[in-house]
C-alpha angles and dihedrals in degrees: 000000000000116000132163088252094059099034092108093056092044090051090055090053091048091048092051091047093051094052098076116042093191089080098053095036091063109099094227092055098044099088093052094046091046092053093046097050094038090054090050091050091050089053097038090130088071089069130070113263095255089056092046089064091055090048091053091051091047090049090059094040096048113017098039093039089054089048089054090060091062125117090214110100094207094052091045092052092050090051091049089053091053091053091045090052090056092045089054088064089063121079121246119245087235113041089210088067092061114111112248118269118224114254113276094023132094136207118255119202129202112265111265093236091062098041099090093057093046093044091054091051091046091048091054087056092046091054090058091044093050090055089056093059093075099029106043120046091189090058098043098093095049092041092050091049091051094047091051091048090052093044089056087058098039095128089072092064132076120268093258091048091049089054091052090047089051091051092048091047090053090049090048092052092046090051090049092050091050092048091048091050091048094245098121 
């Protein structure tokens, strides 16, 4: 049970659990990891502010990534929206691709010093999403939208991640052309 008095020890457990994705990517471990990191996120105020940032990143990287593996369309769509919300805090490669901002408001981007951590977490989610494009017809539309959204912001990702985004974007466009031509 998480309390303010044991938050430091719990953070160490969370940190160790987040280091190796092979553990939480295994289907049999997903429910336990999801519960653990979701509970930490719900009680983030128990942790110092510098640890709260890590918990938010882990929540995306683990909880939302696990939610993207679901076979439930509603849960998948909610997870896609969470990833999209994070992607919106990254600038587009082409400013003309930015969605319009309502009058009197401005766009706030994620600080550059925190982008690499967030981009890695987002990329983990995108890998799961990209796999859904071919395998789940009900997820294809949301997955394609998310891949396009990420491709528009590719300059925020590492070189290897940009290459994968480019490959997924080509697949997305090819799938769209096939669907438009009635071949899919």
